[in-house]
MILOVO-507187 format. One record per residue (C-alpha): x, y, z; residue in three letters; residue number from 1. Coordinates in pm, whole numbers. Example, Ala and Ser with C-alpha at 12.3 -4.5 7.8 and 13.67 -1.06 7.14 Angstrom:
% residues 2
<pt px="1230" py="-450" pz="780" residuo="Ala" num="1"/>
<pt px="1367" py="-106" pz="714" residuo="Ser" num="2"/>
//
This chain:
% residues 334
<pt px="347" py="-1759" pz="26" residuo="Met" num="1"/>
<pt px="145" py="-1440" pz="-28" residuo="Pro" num="2"/>
<pt px="160" py="-1183" pz="251" residuo="His" num="3"/>
<pt px="-156" py="-1120" pz="446" residuo="Arg" num="4"/>
<pt px="-286" py="-766" pz="441" residuo="Val" num="5"/>
<pt px="-512" py="-634" pz="715" residuo="Ser" num="6"/>
<pt px="-860" py="-507" pz="628" residuo="Glu" num="7"/>
<pt px="-755" py="-152" pz="718" residuo="Ala" num="8"/>
<pt px="-445" py="-170" pz="497" residuo="Asp" num="9"/>
<pt px="-642" py="-328" pz="214" residuo="Ala" num="10"/>
<pt px="-897" py="-46" pz="221" residuo="Ala" num="11"/>
<pt px="-620" py="215" pz="220" residuo="Arg" num="12"/>
<pt px="-427" py="47" pz="-61" residuo="Ile" num="13"/>
<pt px="-738" py="9" pz="-275" residuo="Ala" num="14"/>
<pt px="-746" py="384" pz="-330" residuo="Gly" num="15"/>
<pt px="-419" py="362" pz="-524" residuo="Phe" num="16"/>
<pt px="-499" py="77" pz="-759" residuo="Arg" num="17"/>
<pt px="-454" py="146" pz="-1130" residuo="Pro" num="18"/>
<pt px="-742" py="151" pz="-1373" residuo="Ala" num="19"/>
<pt px="-830" py="-201" pz="-1485" residuo="Ser" num="20"/>
<pt px="-808" py="-295" pz="-1850" residuo="Gly" num="21"/>
<pt px="-1140" py="-472" pz="-1796" residuo="Met" num="22"/>
<pt px="-1304" py="-135" pz="-1725" residuo="Glu" num="23"/>
<pt px="-1131" py="103" pz="-1966" residuo="Thr" num="24"/>
<pt px="-896" py="13" pz="-2254" residuo="Pro" num="25"/>
<pt px="-529" py="13" pz="-2158" residuo="Arg" num="26"/>
<pt px="-455" py="240" pz="-2453" residuo="Phe" num="27"/>
<pt px="-699" py="506" pz="-2330" residuo="Ala" num="28"/>
<pt px="-632" py="804" pz="-2107" residuo="Gly" num="29"/>
<pt px="-309" py="976" pz="-2006" residuo="Leu" num="30"/>
<pt px="-12" py="741" pz="-1973" residuo="Ala" num="31"/>
<pt px="129" py="699" pz="-1623" residuo="Ser" num="32"/>
<pt px="348" py="418" pz="-1494" residuo="Phe" num="33"/>
<pt px="125" py="107" pz="-1493" residuo="Met" num="34"/>
<pt px="-181" py="338" pz="-1523" residuo="Arg" num="35"/>
<pt px="-130" py="428" pz="-1156" residuo="Leu" num="36"/>
<pt px="-272" py="743" pz="-1000" residuo="Pro" num="37"/>
<pt px="-45" py="1046" pz="-1034" residuo="Val" num="38"/>
<pt px="49" py="1234" pz="-718" residuo="Arg" num="39"/>
<pt px="277" py="1527" pz="-647" residuo="Ala" num="40"/>
<pt px="531" py="1466" pz="-374" residuo="Leu" num="41"/>
<pt px="362" py="1717" pz="-145" residuo="Asp" num="42"/>
<pt px="33" py="1528" pz="-178" residuo="Ser" num="43"/>
<pt px="171" py="1174" pz="-157" residuo="Ala" num="44"/>
<pt px="25" py="1088" pz="183" residuo="Asp" num="45"/>
<pt px="-33" py="714" pz="208" residuo="Gly" num="46"/>
<pt px="195" py="625" pz="-84" residuo="Val" num="47"/>
<pt px="427" py="335" pz="-4" residuo="Glu" num="48"/>
<pt px="601" py="292" pz="-341" residuo="Ile" num="49"/>
<pt px="667" py="594" pz="-559" residuo="Gly" num="50"/>
<pt px="751" py="550" pz="-927" residuo="Leu" num="51"/>
<pt px="960" py="842" pz="-1049" residuo="Val" num="52"/>
<pt px="1089" py="937" pz="-1393" residuo="Gly" num="53"/>
<pt px="1436" py="1086" pz="-1430" residuo="Ile" num="54"/>
<pt px="1454" py="1219" pz="-1789" residuo="Pro" num="55"/>
<pt px="1827" py="1286" pz="-1796" residuo="Phe" num="56"/>
<pt px="2097" py="1158" pz="-2031" residuo="Asp" num="57"/>
<pt px="2350" py="1439" pz="-1997" residuo="Gly" num="58"/>
<pt px="2611" py="1195" pz="-1861" residuo="Ala" num="59"/>
<pt px="2588" py="958" pz="-2159" residuo="Thr" num="60"/>
<pt px="2920" py="899" pz="-2334" residuo="Thr" num="61"/>
<pt px="2787" py="712" pz="-2636" residuo="Asn" num="62"/>
<pt px="2440" py="732" pz="-2795" residuo="Arg" num="63"/>
<pt px="2189" py="971" pz="-2630" residuo="Pro" num="64"/>
<pt px="1815" py="921" pz="-2603" residuo="Gly" num="65"/>
<pt px="1758" py="784" pz="-2251" residuo="Ala" num="66"/>
<pt px="1614" py="1121" pz="-2146" residuo="Arg" num="67"/>
<pt px="1299" py="997" pz="-2320" residuo="Leu" num="68"/>
<pt px="1310" py="666" pz="-2133" residuo="Gly" num="69"/>
<pt px="1055" py="757" pz="-1865" residuo="Pro" num="70"/>
<pt px="806" py="867" pz="-2127" residuo="Arg" num="71"/>
<pt px="857" py="552" pz="-2333" residuo="Gly" num="72"/>
<pt px="837" py="319" pz="-2035" residuo="Val" num="73"/>
<pt px="524" py="491" pz="-1906" residuo="Arg" num="74"/>
<pt px="357" py="434" pz="-2243" residuo="Glu" num="75"/>
<pt px="468" py="70" pz="-2268" residuo="Ala" num="76"/>
<pt px="381" py="-9" pz="-1906" residuo="Ser" num="77"/>
<pt px="13" py="69" pz="-1962" residuo="Thr" num="78"/>
<pt px="-7" py="-277" pz="-2116" residuo="Gly" num="79"/>
<pt px="70" py="-451" pz="-1786" residuo="Thr" num="80"/>
<pt px="-206" py="-602" pz="-1572" residuo="Arg" num="81"/>
<pt px="-287" py="-663" pz="-1207" residuo="Met" num="82"/>
<pt px="-132" py="-1001" pz="-1121" residuo="Ile" num="83"/>
<pt px="206" py="-1156" pz="-1200" residuo="Asn" num="84"/>
<pt px="116" py="-1489" pz="-1356" residuo="His" num="85"/>
<pt px="452" py="-1650" pz="-1270" residuo="Ala" num="86"/>
<pt px="490" py="-1544" pz="-905" residuo="Thr" num="87"/>
<pt px="129" py="-1479" pz="-813" residuo="Gly" num="88"/>
<pt px="221" py="-1137" pz="-674" residuo="Ile" num="89"/>
<pt px="-59" py="-880" pz="-702" residuo="Ala" num="90"/>
<pt px="144" py="-566" pz="-631" residuo="Pro" num="91"/>
<pt px="-150" py="-325" pz="-608" residuo="Tyr" num="92"/>
<pt px="-310" py="-541" pz="-340" residuo="Ala" num="93"/>
<pt px="9" py="-539" pz="-133" residuo="Leu" num="94"/>
<pt px="123" py="-176" pz="-140" residuo="Ala" num="95"/>
<pt px="-7" py="171" pz="-221" residuo="Ala" num="96"/>
<pt px="171" py="270" pz="-541" residuo="Cys" num="97"/>
<pt px="165" py="598" pz="-734" residuo="Ala" num="98"/>
<pt px="337" py="775" pz="-1020" residuo="Asp" num="99"/>
<pt px="511" py="1073" pz="-858" residuo="Leu" num="100"/>
<pt px="605" py="1241" pz="-1184" residuo="Gly" num="101"/>
<pt px="956" py="1337" pz="-1293" residuo="Asp" num="102"/>
<pt px="1252" py="1487" pz="-1113" residuo="Val" num="103"/>
<pt px="1301" py="1841" pz="-1252" residuo="Pro" num="104"/>
<pt px="1643" py="1776" pz="-1404" residuo="Val" num="105"/>
<pt px="1880" py="2023" pz="-1567" residuo="Asn" num="106"/>
<pt px="1954" py="1854" pz="-1901" residuo="Pro" num="107"/>
<pt px="2289" py="2030" pz="-1948" residuo="Ile" num="108"/>
<pt px="2431" py="2012" pz="-1595" residuo="Asp" num="109"/>
<pt px="2511" py="1674" pz="-1441" residuo="Ala" num="110"/>
<pt px="2626" py="1815" pz="-1107" residuo="Val" num="111"/>
<pt px="2310" py="2020" pz="-1059" residuo="Glu" num="112"/>
<pt px="2094" py="1731" pz="-1173" residuo="Thr" num="113"/>
<pt px="2256" py="1498" pz="-920" residuo="Cys" num="114"/>
<pt px="2183" py="1755" pz="-649" residuo="Arg" num="115"/>
<pt px="1818" py="1771" pz="-754" residuo="Arg" num="116"/>
<pt px="1782" py="1393" pz="-772" residuo="Ile" num="117"/>
<pt px="1936" py="1344" pz="-430" residuo="Glu" num="118"/>
<pt px="1706" py="1607" pz="-281" residuo="Gly" num="119"/>
<pt px="1397" py="1455" pz="-442" residuo="Phe" num="120"/>
<pt px="1477" py="1104" pz="-321" residuo="Phe" num="121"/>
<pt px="1574" py="1226" pz="24" residuo="Ala" num="122"/>
<pt px="1220" py="1365" pz="35" residuo="Gly" num="123"/>
<pt px="1082" py="1023" pz="-49" residuo="Leu" num="124"/>
<pt px="1296" py="861" pz="219" residuo="Arg" num="125"/>
<pt px="1173" py="1116" pz="471" residuo="Gly" num="126"/>
<pt px="814" py="1023" pz="392" residuo="Arg" num="127"/>
<pt px="885" py="650" pz="414" residuo="Gly" num="128"/>
<pt px="820" py="600" pz="42" residuo="Ile" num="129"/>
<pt px="1014" py="323" pz="-133" residuo="Val" num="130"/>
<pt px="1143" py="467" pz="-463" residuo="Pro" num="131"/>
<pt px="1142" py="304" pz="-804" residuo="Phe" num="132"/>
<pt px="1318" py="526" pz="-1057" residuo="Ala" num="133"/>
<pt px="1305" py="499" pz="-1435" residuo="Val" num="134"/>
<pt px="1587" py="676" pz="-1617" residuo="Gly" num="135"/>
<pt px="1756" py="827" pz="-1777" residuo="Gly" num="136"/>
<pt px="2120" py="723" pz="-1801" residuo="Asp" num="137"/>
<pt px="2292" py="522" pz="-1530" residuo="His" num="138"/>
<pt px="2444" py="818" pz="-1349" residuo="Leu" num="139"/>
<pt px="2103" py="869" pz="-1187" residuo="Val" num="140"/>
<pt px="2168" py="569" pz="-958" residuo="Ser" num="141"/>
<pt px="2444" py="758" pz="-777" residuo="Tyr" num="142"/>
<pt px="2240" py="1042" pz="-622" residuo="Pro" num="143"/>
<pt px="1958" py="800" pz="-541" residuo="Ile" num="144"/>
<pt px="2200" py="581" pz="-348" residuo="Leu" num="145"/>
<pt px="2334" py="889" pz="-170" residuo="Arg" num="146"/>
<pt px="1979" py="970" pz="-61" residuo="Ala" num="147"/>
<pt px="1898" py="617" pz="56" residuo="Leu" num="148"/>
<pt px="2230" py="497" pz="198" residuo="Gly" num="149"/>
<pt px="2323" py="777" pz="438" residuo="Gln" num="150"/>
<pt px="2215" py="596" pz="754" residuo="Ala" num="151"/>
<pt px="2351" py="257" pz="647" residuo="Arg" num="152"/>
<pt px="2534" py="152" pz="331" residuo="Pro" num="153"/>
<pt px="2318" py="-59" pz="104" residuo="Leu" num="154"/>
<pt px="2373" py="-386" pz="-75" residuo="Gly" num="155"/>
<pt px="2334" py="-385" pz="-452" residuo="Leu" num="156"/>
<pt px="2215" py="-624" pz="-720" residuo="Val" num="157"/>
<pt px="2330" py="-470" pz="-1046" residuo="His" num="158"/>
<pt px="2221" py="-633" pz="-1374" residuo="Ile" num="159"/>
<pt px="2406" py="-475" pz="-1664" residuo="Asp" num="160"/>
<pt px="2650" py="-523" pz="-1951" residuo="Ala" num="161"/>
<pt px="2892" py="-277" pz="-1785" residuo="His" num="162"/>
<pt px="3018" py="-253" pz="-1428" residuo="Ser" num="163"/>
<pt px="2999" py="130" pz="-1426" residuo="Asp" num="164"/>
<pt px="3294" py="152" pz="-1190" residuo="Thr" num="165"/>
<pt px="3520" py="373" pz="-1403" residuo="Asp" num="166"/>
<pt px="3704" py="645" pz="-1214" residuo="Asp" num="167"/>
<pt px="3673" py="916" pz="-1479" residuo="Ala" num="168"/>
<pt px="3614" py="956" pz="-1851" residuo="Gln" num="169"/>
<pt px="3743" py="1190" pz="-2121" residuo="Tyr" num="170"/>
<pt px="3898" py="1496" pz="-1951" residuo="Asp" num="171"/>
<pt px="3874" py="1348" pz="-1604" residuo="Gly" num="172"/>
<pt px="3500" py="1393" pz="-1566" residuo="Thr" num="173"/>
<pt px="3397" py="1188" pz="-1262" residuo="Arg" num="174"/>
<pt px="3020" py="1203" pz="-1305" residuo="Leu" num="175"/>
<pt px="2919" py="997" pz="-1609" residuo="Thr" num="176"/>
<pt px="2697" py="697" pz="-1667" residuo="His" num="177"/>
<pt px="3013" py="485" pz="-1637" residuo="Gly" num="178"/>
<pt px="3106" py="595" pz="-1284" residuo="Thr" num="179"/>
<pt px="2800" py="583" pz="-1050" residuo="Pro" num="180"/>
<pt px="2887" py="280" pz="-841" residuo="Phe" num="181"/>
<pt px="3250" py="381" pz="-788" residuo="Arg" num="182"/>
<pt px="3130" py="717" pz="-657" residuo="Arg" num="183"/>
<pt px="2871" py="547" pz="-435" residuo="Ala" num="184"/>
<pt px="3128" py="312" pz="-280" residuo="Val" num="185"/>
<pt px="3368" py="603" pz="-226" residuo="Glu" num="186"/>
<pt px="3091" py="799" pz="-53" residuo="Asp" num="187"/>
<pt px="3017" py="509" pz="181" residuo="Gly" num="188"/>
<pt px="2656" py="462" pz="70" residuo="Val" num="189"/>
<pt px="2720" py="122" pz="-92" residuo="Leu" num="190"/>
<pt px="2875" py="-174" pz="90" residuo="Asp" num="191"/>
<pt px="3102" py="-327" pz="-173" residuo="Pro" num="192"/>
<pt px="3106" py="-660" pz="8" residuo="His" num="193"/>
<pt px="2729" py="-679" pz="-48" residuo="Arg" num="194"/>
<pt px="2738" py="-580" pz="-415" residuo="Cys" num="195"/>
<pt px="2699" py="-825" pz="-701" residuo="Val" num="196"/>
<pt px="2703" py="-739" pz="-1071" residuo="Gln" num="197"/>
<pt px="2553" py="-986" pz="-1319" residuo="Ile" num="198"/>
<pt px="2590" py="-1003" pz="-1697" residuo="Gly" num="199"/>
<pt px="2905" py="-792" pz="-1737" residuo="Ile" num="200"/>
<pt px="3054" py="-829" pz="-2083" residuo="Arg" num="201"/>
<pt px="3214" py="-648" pz="-2373" residuo="Gly" num="202"/>
<pt px="3545" py="-466" pz="-2408" residuo="Ser" num="203"/>
<pt px="3691" py="-214" pz="-2164" residuo="Met" num="204"/>
<pt px="3885" py="108" pz="-2209" residuo="Asp" num="205"/>
<pt px="4109" py="35" pz="-1909" residuo="Val" num="206"/>
<pt px="4138" py="-266" pz="-1677" residuo="Ser" num="207"/>
<pt px="4111" py="-40" pz="-1371" residuo="Asp" num="208"/>
<pt px="3731" py="-43" pz="-1411" residuo="Glu" num="209"/>
<pt px="3723" py="-411" pz="-1314" residuo="Arg" num="210"/>
<pt px="4041" py="-427" pz="-1104" residuo="Asp" num="211"/>
<pt px="3922" py="-150" pz="-871" residuo="Trp" num="212"/>
<pt px="3579" py="-308" pz="-826" residuo="Ala" num="213"/>
<pt px="3722" py="-649" pz="-744" residuo="Cys" num="214"/>
<pt px="3973" py="-496" pz="-503" residuo="Ala" num="215"/>
<pt px="3685" py="-334" pz="-311" residuo="Gln" num="216"/>
<pt px="3509" py="-669" pz="-278" residuo="Gly" num="217"/>
<pt px="3241" py="-628" pz="-546" residuo="Ile" num="218"/>
<pt px="3143" py="-964" pz="-695" residuo="Arg" num="219"/>
<pt px="3139" py="-949" pz="-1074" residuo="Ile" num="220"/>
<pt px="2962" py="-1230" pz="-1257" residuo="Val" num="221"/>
<pt px="3051" py="-1197" pz="-1623" residuo="Thr" num="222"/>
<pt px="2814" py="-1306" pz="-1893" residuo="Met" num="223"/>
<pt px="3050" py="-1590" pz="-1975" residuo="Glu" num="224"/>
<pt px="3042" py="-1713" pz="-1615" residuo="Glu" num="225"/>
<pt px="2664" py="-1682" pz="-1598" residuo="Ala" num="226"/>
<pt px="2631" py="-1900" pz="-1908" residuo="Ile" num="227"/>
<pt px="2877" py="-2160" pz="-1780" residuo="Ala" num="228"/>
<pt px="2724" py="-2189" pz="-1432" residuo="Arg" num="229"/>
<pt px="2357" py="-2132" pz="-1513" residuo="Gly" num="230"/>
<pt px="2128" py="-1863" pz="-1378" residuo="Leu" num="231"/>
<pt px="1989" py="-2056" pz="-1077" residuo="Pro" num="232"/>
<pt px="2339" py="-2099" pz="-935" residuo="Glu" num="233"/>
<pt px="2430" py="-1737" pz="-1008" residuo="Val" num="234"/>
<pt px="2117" py="-1605" pz="-836" residuo="Val" num="235"/>
<pt px="2173" py="-1830" pz="-536" residuo="Ala" num="236"/>
<pt px="2518" py="-1677" pz="-492" residuo="Glu" num="237"/>
<pt px="2379" py="-1326" pz="-536" residuo="Ala" num="238"/>
<pt px="2116" py="-1385" pz="-269" residuo="Arg" num="239"/>
<pt px="2382" py="-1515" pz="-29" residuo="Ala" num="240"/>
<pt px="2597" py="-1206" pz="-90" residuo="Ile" num="241"/>
<pt px="2310" py="-965" pz="-29" residuo="Ile" num="242"/>
<pt px="2179" py="-1146" pz="277" residuo="Gly" num="243"/>
<pt px="1899" py="-1001" pz="489" residuo="Ala" num="244"/>
<pt px="2015" py="-640" pz="495" residuo="Gly" num="245"/>
<pt px="1865" py="-352" pz="298" residuo="Pro" num="246"/>
<pt px="1949" py="-364" pz="-71" residuo="Ala" num="247"/>
<pt px="1894" py="-179" pz="-397" residuo="Tyr" num="248"/>
<pt px="1827" py="-325" pz="-743" residuo="Leu" num="249"/>
<pt px="1962" py="-149" pz="-1052" residuo="Ser" num="250"/>
<pt px="1867" py="-291" pz="-1393" residuo="Phe" num="251"/>
<pt px="2029" py="-147" pz="-1705" residuo="Asp" num="252"/>
<pt px="1832" py="-244" pz="-2014" residuo="Ile" num="253"/>
<pt px="2158" py="-310" pz="-2199" residuo="Asp" num="254"/>
<pt px="2191" py="-625" pz="-1990" residuo="Ala" num="255"/>
<pt px="1964" py="-765" pz="-2262" residuo="Leu" num="256"/>
<pt px="2113" py="-861" pz="-2594" residuo="Asp" num="257"/>
<pt px="2052" py="-593" pz="-2859" residuo="Pro" num="258"/>
<pt px="1829" py="-842" pz="-3040" residuo="Ala" num="259"/>
<pt px="1583" py="-787" pz="-2753" residuo="Tyr" num="260"/>
<pt px="1667" py="-427" pz="-2658" residuo="Ala" num="261"/>
<pt px="1839" py="-234" pz="-2938" residuo="Pro" num="262"/>
<pt px="1725" py="105" pz="-2809" residuo="Gly" num="263"/>
<pt px="1999" py="180" pz="-2559" residuo="Thr" num="264"/>
<pt px="2306" py="399" pz="-2549" residuo="Gly" num="265"/>
<pt px="2581" py="136" pz="-2531" residuo="Thr" num="266"/>
<pt px="2456" py="-197" pz="-2667" residuo="Pro" num="267"/>
<pt px="2672" py="-507" pz="-2628" residuo="Glu" num="268"/>
<pt px="2608" py="-832" pz="-2814" residuo="Ile" num="269"/>
<pt px="2595" py="-1161" pz="-2625" residuo="Gly" num="270"/>
<pt px="2351" py="-1050" pz="-2359" residuo="Gly" num="271"/>
<pt px="2051" py="-1198" pz="-2182" residuo="Phe" num="272"/>
<pt px="1731" py="-1288" pz="-2359" residuo="Thr" num="273"/>
<pt px="1414" py="-1123" pz="-2237" residuo="Ser" num="274"/>
<pt px="1310" py="-1458" pz="-2087" residuo="Arg" num="275"/>
<pt px="1634" py="-1480" pz="-1891" residuo="Glu" num="276"/>
<pt px="1587" py="-1124" pz="-1768" residuo="Ala" num="277"/>
<pt px="1244" py="-1215" pz="-1634" residuo="Leu" num="278"/>
<pt px="1394" py="-1513" pz="-1454" residuo="Tyr" num="279"/>
<pt px="1669" py="-1304" pz="-1296" residuo="Leu" num="280"/>
<pt px="1429" py="-1046" pz="-1158" residuo="Val" num="281"/>
<pt px="1172" py="-1296" pz="-1034" residuo="Arg" num="282"/>
<pt px="1440" py="-1502" pz="-861" residuo="Ala" num="283"/>
<pt px="1528" py="-1204" pz="-640" residuo="Leu" num="284"/>
<pt px="1195" py="-1225" pz="-458" residuo="Arg" num="285"/>
<pt px="1238" py="-1209" pz="-83" residuo="Gly" num="286"/>
<pt px="1534" py="-973" pz="-73" residuo="Leu" num="287"/>
<pt px="1496" py="-673" pz="155" residuo="Asn" num="288"/>
<pt px="1475" py="-422" pz="-129" residuo="Leu" num="289"/>
<pt px="1444" py="-57" pz="-28" residuo="Val" num="290"/>
<pt px="1459" py="89" pz="-378" residuo="Gly" num="291"/>
<pt px="1525" py="13" pz="-742" residuo="Ala" num="292"/>
<pt px="1585" py="165" pz="-1081" residuo="Asp" num="293"/>
<pt px="1551" py="73" pz="-1447" residuo="Leu" num="294"/>
<pt px="1777" py="277" pz="-1673" residuo="Val" num="295"/>
<pt px="1915" py="341" pz="-2021" residuo="Glu" num="296"/>
<pt px="1598" py="280" pz="-2225" residuo="Val" num="297"/>
<pt px="1642" py="513" pz="-2525" residuo="Ala" num="298"/>
<pt px="1322" py="506" pz="-2734" residuo="Pro" num="299"/>
<pt px="1457" py="721" pz="-3022" residuo="Pro" num="300"/>
<pt px="1712" py="447" pz="-3097" residuo="Leu" num="301"/>
<pt px="1441" py="184" pz="-3145" residuo="Asp" num="302"/>
<pt px="1148" py="284" pz="-3367" residuo="Pro" num="303"/>
<pt px="998" py="-63" pz="-3325" residuo="Ser" num="304"/>
<pt px="927" py="8" pz="-2956" residuo="Gly" num="305"/>
<pt px="1051" py="-335" pz="-2843" residuo="Val" num="306"/>
<pt px="1305" py="-185" pz="-2601" residuo="Thr" num="307"/>
<pt px="1043" py="26" pz="-2427" residuo="Ala" num="308"/>
<pt px="818" py="-282" pz="-2419" residuo="Leu" num="309"/>
<pt px="1093" py="-478" pz="-2243" residuo="Ala" num="310"/>
<pt px="1141" py="-185" pz="-2007" residuo="Gly" num="311"/>
<pt px="771" py="-164" pz="-1927" residuo="Gly" num="312"/>
<pt px="739" py="-535" pz="-1858" residuo="Gln" num="313"/>
<pt px="1056" py="-545" pz="-1646" residuo="Leu" num="314"/>
<pt px="933" py="-241" pz="-1455" residuo="Ala" num="315"/>
<pt px="621" py="-437" pz="-1360" residuo="Phe" num="316"/>
<pt px="836" py="-731" pz="-1246" residuo="Glu" num="317"/>
<pt px="1055" py="-503" pz="-1034" residuo="Ile" num="318"/>
<pt px="749" py="-335" pz="-888" residuo="Leu" num="319"/>
<pt px="625" py="-679" pz="-784" residuo="Cys" num="320"/>
<pt px="950" py="-734" pz="-590" residuo="Leu" num="321"/>
<pt px="921" py="-397" pz="-418" residuo="Leu" num="322"/>
<pt px="556" py="-449" pz="-324" residuo="Ala" num="323"/>
<pt px="639" py="-792" pz="-185" residuo="Asp" num="324"/>
<pt px="922" py="-642" pz="21" residuo="Ala" num="325"/>
<pt px="702" py="-360" pz="152" residuo="Val" num="326"/>
<pt px="435" py="-611" pz="256" residuo="Ala" num="327"/>
<pt px="695" py="-832" pz="424" residuo="Ala" num="328"/>
<pt px="831" py="-541" pz="629" residuo="Arg" num="329"/>
<pt px="478" py="-430" pz="720" residuo="Arg" num="330"/>
<pt px="396" py="-781" pz="839" residuo="Ala" num="331"/>
<pt px="717" py="-792" pz="1043" residuo="Gly" num="332"/>
<pt px="624" py="-469" pz="1218" residuo="Glu" num="333"/>
<pt px="276" py="-587" pz="1302" residuo="Gly" num="334"/>
//
């Protein structure tokens, strides 16, 4: 059922609605996420959901290019519209959304970039803004989780080809796009017993990546298991694991098969179709999501633009979930 919005909230939210494609062409004007208004963090009063680019791929261990992900997803997302035809969610009628620009990353320093990301997202948390980040490589999830999970460790729905729970890579480097969720569990900002990873597949360098995660209580649903059981059953289990507590959604575009998203740093065959990805995201409606990210879109690796298109469409679907969650919490406080 759609959430009711008071007249006062509706009037406030209306000031943040994106330009309609029925008024000006979607290919016209400067590209922002979903054609939303652009606000600086210090002038974000009234914003309830902030979309933020993190143009960093300095922790990538394979093919670079995700630093251009926010730009590519912004461009592709201008083709989205006002209402989700499948769920009926009209996100811009439920929550005040804005493009808050990019985190000022240091492209050659992962440690400094993590510090900047954590500070930026702590600022959002302090203002009560629900963050939706577009990366960037998957390391960016770690400092976001540090910013959001300090008061209470979060649950996690992680859709990906890789579990990203390595301990270290190469010379013992502990901050890479293959380590964010191990670091977050170690820091106490993720509750491993409320973490579920869906779509994991491909070969591993060492078994510790999976063994450690399972030992902590993280539920790993491999691609093979997802196929055998079917997505409705997998999602039902994921929802039961997450429960009613606050949770974070992290979607790595390489969860999709390279036939649907070739422009990513570490593609793995045998992944989800774009239709299955839509189902997975939509089926998470009703979770108490307090943030999300979409990562690893690397436009230079896909001249066709289909990967950025998938990223833009999935970003809209994730935004629908966040807007629905914001409206649900608002209604519960009323």
